[in-house]
C-alpha positions as CSV (number, residue, x, y, z in Angstrom):
1,M,181.2,-150.1,-54.2
2,L,180.7,-148.4,-57.5
3,V,178.5,-149.8,-60.4
4,P,179.2,-149.2,-64.0
5,F,176.6,-147.3,-66.3
6,V,175.8,-149.4,-69.1
7,W,174.0,-147.5,-71.8
8,M,171.4,-150.0,-74.0
9,A,168.9,-149.0,-76.7
10,C,165.8,-151.8,-76.9
11,G,164.0,-151.8,-80.6
12,G,163.5,-149.1,-82.6
13,E,161.5,-146.4,-79.9
14,S,163.6,-143.7,-77.9
15,D,163.4,-143.7,-74.2
16,D,161.3,-140.2,-74.8
17,D,158.2,-142.1,-75.7
18,D,158.1,-144.5,-72.6
19,D,158.8,-141.3,-70.5
20,D,155.7,-140.2,-72.3
21,A,153.8,-143.1,-71.1
22,S,155.0,-143.6,-67.8
23,A,151.5,-143.6,-66.9
24,A,150.6,-140.9,-63.7
25,A,154.3,-139.7,-63.4
26,R,153.2,-135.8,-62.9
27,A,150.1,-135.7,-63.1
28,G,146.1,-136.9,-63.6
29,T,144.5,-139.0,-65.7
30,T,145.1,-137.9,-68.5
31,N,147.5,-135.4,-70.4
32,G,147.4,-132.2,-72.6
33,Q,147.1,-134.2,-76.0
34,G,145.9,-137.8,-74.8
35,G,143.0,-139.9,-73.7
36,S,142.3,-142.7,-71.5
37,S,144.3,-145.2,-73.8
38,A,147.5,-145.2,-75.3
39,S,146.9,-143.5,-78.7
40,G,143.4,-144.6,-77.9
41,G,141.5,-142.0,-75.6
42,T,139.3,-139.9,-75.8
43,V,141.1,-137.4,-76.2
44,S,140.4,-133.1,-75.8
45,S,142.6,-130.4,-75.3
46,A,140.5,-129.1,-72.7
47,G,138.9,-131.6,-69.7
48,E,138.1,-132.1,-66.4
49,A,141.7,-133.0,-65.1
50,G,145.2,-131.5,-65.0
51,E,148.3,-131.7,-66.7
52,G,149.2,-135.6,-67.1
53,A,147.6,-138.5,-68.6
54,S,148.2,-142.1,-69.2
55,T,149.0,-141.7,-72.9
56,S,149.8,-139.9,-75.7
57,S,148.3,-138.4,-78.5
58,G,145.3,-140.3,-80.4
59,G,141.6,-140.9,-79.3
60,S,138.1,-141.2,-80.6
61,A,137.9,-137.8,-81.7
62,N,141.5,-135.9,-82.9
63,G,143.1,-133.2,-81.0
64,A,140.2,-132.7,-78.2
65,G,138.0,-134.7,-75.7
66,S,136.8,-134.9,-72.8
67,A,140.2,-134.1,-70.8
68,G,143.2,-131.9,-71.2
69,R,144.6,-128.6,-69.7
70,G,141.9,-127.1,-68.1
71,G,139.2,-127.9,-65.8
72,T,135.8,-128.9,-66.1
73,A,135.9,-126.0,-69.2
74,S,138.0,-125.2,-71.2
75,T,139.1,-121.4,-72.9
76,K,137.2,-122.6,-76.0
77,G,134.4,-124.9,-74.2
78,G,131.7,-125.2,-71.4
79,A,130.3,-121.9,-70.5
80,S,133.6,-119.3,-70.5
81,S,132.8,-115.8,-70.7
82,G,129.5,-115.7,-72.4
83,G,126.4,-117.5,-73.1
84,T,125.6,-120.5,-72.5
85,T,128.6,-121.0,-74.3
86,N,131.0,-119.0,-75.8
87,K,133.2,-120.0,-79.0
88,G,132.8,-124.1,-77.8
89,G,130.6,-126.7,-77.5
90,T,130.5,-129.6,-75.2
91,T,133.6,-130.3,-76.6
92,G,136.8,-128.3,-78.1
93,I,137.5,-128.6,-81.8
94,G,137.1,-132.5,-82.7
95,G,134.3,-133.0,-80.1
96,T,130.6,-133.3,-80.7
97,T,130.5,-130.4,-81.9
98,S,132.9,-128.1,-83.5
99,S,133.7,-124.2,-83.2
100,G,129.9,-122.7,-82.1
101,G,127.8,-123.7,-79.2
102,T,124.2,-123.0,-78.4
103,S,124.4,-119.6,-78.2
104,G,128.0,-118.1,-79.6
105,T,129.3,-115.1,-78.3
106,A,127.4,-113.7,-75.7
107,A,127.0,-111.3,-73.0
108,T,128.7,-112.3,-69.6
109,G,127.1,-113.1,-67.0
110,G,124.4,-115.3,-69.3
111,G,121.7,-114.1,-71.1
112,P,121.2,-110.6,-73.2
113,S,121.2,-107.7,-70.3
114,L,118.4,-105.8,-68.9
115,C,117.3,-102.1,-68.9
116,L,116.9,-100.3,-65.6
117,S,113.3,-99.8,-65.2
118,A,111.5,-96.5,-63.5
119,G,112.8,-96.1,-60.0
120,S,115.8,-97.7,-60.4
121,Y,119.3,-95.9,-59.0
122,C,120.8,-93.8,-61.8
123,T,122.8,-90.9,-62.4
124,R,122.5,-88.4,-65.2
125,S,125.8,-90.2,-67.1
126,N,124.1,-93.6,-67.1
127,A,120.8,-92.3,-68.3
128,E,121.0,-94.1,-71.4
129,D,120.6,-97.3,-69.2
130,C,117.2,-96.7,-67.8
131,C,114.0,-98.3,-70.0
132,S,113.1,-94.7,-70.6
133,G,116.6,-93.2,-71.3
134,A,116.0,-90.6,-68.8
135,C,117.1,-90.0,-65.5
136,D,116.1,-87.0,-63.0
137,G,119.8,-87.3,-61.2
138,D,119.4,-90.0,-58.9
139,S,116.5,-92.5,-60.0
140,C,115.3,-93.7,-63.7
141,C,112.2,-91.9,-64.5
142,G,109.4,-93.5,-66.8
143,F,107.2,-91.5,-69.6
144,L,103.4,-90.5,-69.6
145,G,102.1,-94.4,-70.3
146,D,105.0,-95.7,-68.9
147,S,104.8,-98.4,-66.5
148,C,106.0,-97.3,-62.9
149,P,106.4,-100.7,-60.6
150,N,108.4,-99.3,-57.7
151,A,105.1,-96.5,-57.0
152,F,107.3,-93.9,-58.0
153,G,109.6,-92.6,-61.0
154,C,107.9,-90.4,-63.3
155,C,109.2,-88.0,-65.5
156,S,105.8,-86.3,-65.6
157,G,102.9,-86.6,-63.7
158,S,102.3,-89.4,-60.9
159,C,102.4,-93.2,-60.8
160,I,99.1,-94.0,-60.5
161,D,98.2,-97.8,-60.1
162,G,101.6,-98.7,-61.5
163,M,101.5,-96.7,-64.7
164,C,103.0,-93.2,-65.1
165,Q,99.7,-90.7,-65.6
166,C,98.5,-87.3,-65.3
167,P,97.0,-86.8,-61.7
168,P,93.6,-85.0,-61.0
169,G,93.1,-81.7,-62.0
170,T,95.6,-81.9,-65.3
171,L,95.9,-83.7,-68.8
172,D,98.3,-84.5,-71.1
173,C,97.9,-81.6,-74.1
174,G,100.2,-83.3,-76.2
175,S,103.5,-81.9,-74.7
176,G,104.3,-85.4,-72.8
177,L,103.8,-83.5,-69.9
178,C,101.1,-82.4,-67.6
179,V,98.9,-79.8,-67.8
180,G,97.0,-77.6,-65.2
181,I,93.4,-76.8,-66.7
182,E,92.1,-75.5,-62.9
183,Y,93.4,-72.2,-63.2
184,N,94.8,-72.2,-66.7
185,D,94.0,-69.2,-68.6
186,E,95.2,-71.3,-71.7
187,A,94.1,-74.6,-71.0
188,C,91.0,-74.1,-68.4
189,G,88.7,-77.0,-67.8
190,D,90.4,-79.1,-71.3
191,C,94.0,-78.5,-73.6
192,S,91.6,-76.4,-75.7
193,T,89.5,-73.7,-73.8
194,K,91.3,-70.6,-73.4
195,C,89.8,-67.9,-71.4
196,G,90.1,-64.8,-73.5
197,T,90.7,-61.3,-73.3
198,N,89.5,-60.0,-69.6
199,A,88.7,-63.6,-68.5
200,L,90.3,-66.0,-66.2
201,C,89.8,-69.8,-64.9
202,E,88.6,-70.5,-61.8
203,G,88.0,-74.4,-61.4
204,T,88.1,-75.2,-64.7
205,Q,85.5,-72.7,-65.3
206,C,86.4,-68.9,-67.5
207,V,84.4,-66.0,-65.5
208,C,85.3,-62.4,-66.3
209,D,87.7,-59.9,-64.1
210,P,85.9,-59.4,-61.0
211,N,88.3,-56.6,-60.4
212,L,88.0,-55.3,-63.8
213,F,85.8,-51.3,-63.4
214,D,82.4,-52.0,-64.1
215,A,82.6,-55.7,-63.7
216,Q,79.0,-56.0,-63.8
217,F,78.4,-54.8,-66.5
218,Y,81.2,-57.4,-68.3
219,E,79.4,-60.1,-69.9
220,M,81.1,-63.8,-71.3
221,C,81.8,-64.1,-74.8
222,P,83.5,-66.3,-77.0
223,E,86.3,-64.8,-77.0
224,G,86.6,-62.8,-74.0
225,C,85.1,-61.0,-71.5
226,F,83.7,-57.3,-72.5
227,N,81.2,-54.8,-71.1
228,T,77.9,-54.9,-73.1
229,H,77.2,-51.2,-71.8
230,S,79.4,-49.4,-72.9
231,D,81.5,-51.6,-75.9
232,P,80.7,-50.6,-79.6
233,N,81.4,-54.1,-80.7
234,H,79.3,-56.0,-78.1
235,C,77.2,-53.5,-77.2
236,G,73.8,-55.2,-75.6
237,S,75.2,-58.6,-76.3
238,C,78.7,-60.0,-77.7
239,D,77.5,-59.7,-81.2
240,G,76.0,-56.7,-80.5
241,I,78.1,-54.2,-83.7
242,C,77.4,-50.3,-83.6
243,P,76.9,-48.6,-87.3
244,A,79.6,-45.7,-87.9
245,D,78.7,-42.7,-86.3
246,T,77.5,-44.4,-83.5
247,E,78.3,-45.0,-80.0
248,C,77.6,-47.4,-77.3
249,L,75.2,-46.2,-74.3
250,G,73.4,-47.7,-71.7
251,G,74.1,-50.9,-73.9
252,S,71.8,-49.4,-77.0
253,C,73.7,-48.3,-79.9
254,T,73.2,-44.2,-80.2
255,C,74.1,-41.3,-82.6
256,V,77.1,-39.6,-81.0
257,P,76.9,-36.0,-79.7
258,G,75.9,-33.6,-82.8
259,T,74.1,-36.2,-85.0
260,G,70.9,-37.6,-84.9
261,D,69.1,-40.7,-85.9
262,C,66.8,-39.8,-89.1
263,G,65.6,-43.2,-90.4
264,N,68.1,-43.8,-92.6
265,G,71.4,-44.0,-90.3
266,C,72.8,-41.0,-88.0
267,V,73.7,-38.3,-89.6
268,N,75.3,-34.7,-88.5
269,L,72.3,-32.4,-87.8
270,D,74.9,-29.8,-87.4
271,S,75.6,-29.5,-91.4
272,N,72.9,-30.8,-92.5
273,P,70.6,-28.9,-94.9
274,D,67.9,-31.7,-95.0
275,N,68.0,-32.4,-91.0
276,C,69.4,-29.0,-89.7
277,G,69.3,-28.9,-86.1
278,T,66.6,-32.0,-86.3
279,C,65.3,-34.1,-88.4
280,D,63.5,-32.8,-91.6
281,N,64.0,-30.0,-90.8
282,V,65.0,-28.6,-94.6
283,C,66.6,-25.2,-95.4
284,D,66.0,-23.7,-98.9
285,A,68.7,-25.4,-101.2
286,A,68.8,-21.7,-103.3
287,T,69.3,-19.7,-100.4
288,E,70.2,-21.4,-97.1
289,E,72.7,-23.7,-95.6
290,C,73.2,-25.5,-92.2
291,V,75.1,-23.3,-89.9
292,S,75.1,-24.8,-86.1
293,S,72.2,-27.2,-86.2
294,Q,70.7,-23.7,-88.1
295,C,69.2,-22.6,-91.7
296,Q,71.0,-19.4,-92.1
297,C,71.4,-17.3,-95.5
298,K,73.7,-18.1,-98.1
299,T,77.3,-15.4,-98.2
300,G,75.9,-12.1,-100.0
301,L,72.3,-12.8,-98.3
302,S,70.0,-11.1,-95.9
303,V,67.2,-12.0,-94.0
304,C,64.3,-10.3,-94.9
305,S,61.1,-10.8,-92.8
306,G,62.2,-14.2,-92.3
307,T,63.3,-14.9,-96.1
308,C,67.0,-14.5,-97.4
309,V,67.4,-12.1,-100.3
310,D,70.0,-10.2,-102.3
311,L,69.7,-6.5,-101.1
312,K,72.0,-6.2,-104.9
313,T,69.3,-7.3,-106.8
314,D,66.3,-8.0,-105.1
315,S,63.4,-5.0,-106.5
316,K,61.6,-5.1,-103.2
317,N,64.4,-4.9,-100.9
318,C,67.1,-3.0,-103.4
319,G,69.9,-1.6,-100.8
320,A,67.5,-2.6,-97.6
321,C,64.9,-4.7,-96.7
322,G,62.1,-3.1,-97.4
323,S,63.0,-0.7,-99.8
324,P,61.4,-1.2,-103.1
325,C,61.6,-0.4,-106.8
326,S,59.1,1.1,-108.8
327,K,57.4,-0.6,-111.5
328,T,59.7,1.1,-114.3
329,K,63.3,0.8,-112.8
330,T,65.1,-2.6,-111.7
331,C,67.4,-3.0,-108.8
332,Q,71.0,-2.8,-110.2
333,N,73.6,-3.2,-107.3
334,G,71.9,-2.5,-104.6
335,S,70.2,0.8,-106.6
336,C,66.9,1.5,-108.2
337,A,67.8,2.5,-111.8
338,N,65.8,2.3,-115.4
């Protein structure tokens, strides 16, 4: 039997409104834009239930409340991707707080990110993630003075008592690296001591090189080791300097061969007319000169009875030794003449 269909209009509202208000027709306790009651719920666009509600629009707070399209938290509320909250507080756009929660936009996971401590795994490509900014290839390493909680992972030095430190026998000399001071000629015992010429560092002490020729005569001086038996700049001691024309022999400054110390420094005994051959042996300045350590007659003069004379003009030795002229004559060009 066919039942005839009759269309009827009731009041001034459409059937669409009745459909929207049909309690829990399609979903949960509240709908996308309504609260718990018909024009007066506690509304929200993001809340605890699904996609349907008892009533339509309206509520104590417009546009957002306790319930809505999401679960416990919406895309603008709760604890989405960020810190405690992202861009929404307890409620959405019309809840207890507006846009801006406890901590605005934050890093994913809650709270600021942390750097990797010394000893943590790393690769050179993510060295910047290390607290020190340095990775030795497989682990973050700390610099001198940094902590090393994993008992290793120091860029320089060793992890000692939880800190990157220079081990015994080394020091930080300002470069940020540990420098050996036990056998280092440039930093022997401390950062500032250099062993210098002919010296070696042995067990934090500078010593003269034992392999040097005549090593037994070398003495440690501020600028290195020197042979105080033969070095004219360190003769007899580190600060013994020999004067000019002298040499260091057996630790004493002595005149070089061919010279002598005649009380006023070394002089050339070979040619000095005041010290010819020996000190104080004076040649006659008028007739003699010092040649090969001997006083000799000057050029043009001859020795007659131990005296240098000019045979051309000497009346006692005119032309030859022992050939005098008479009292009335003089020696002229080696001949007696009036």
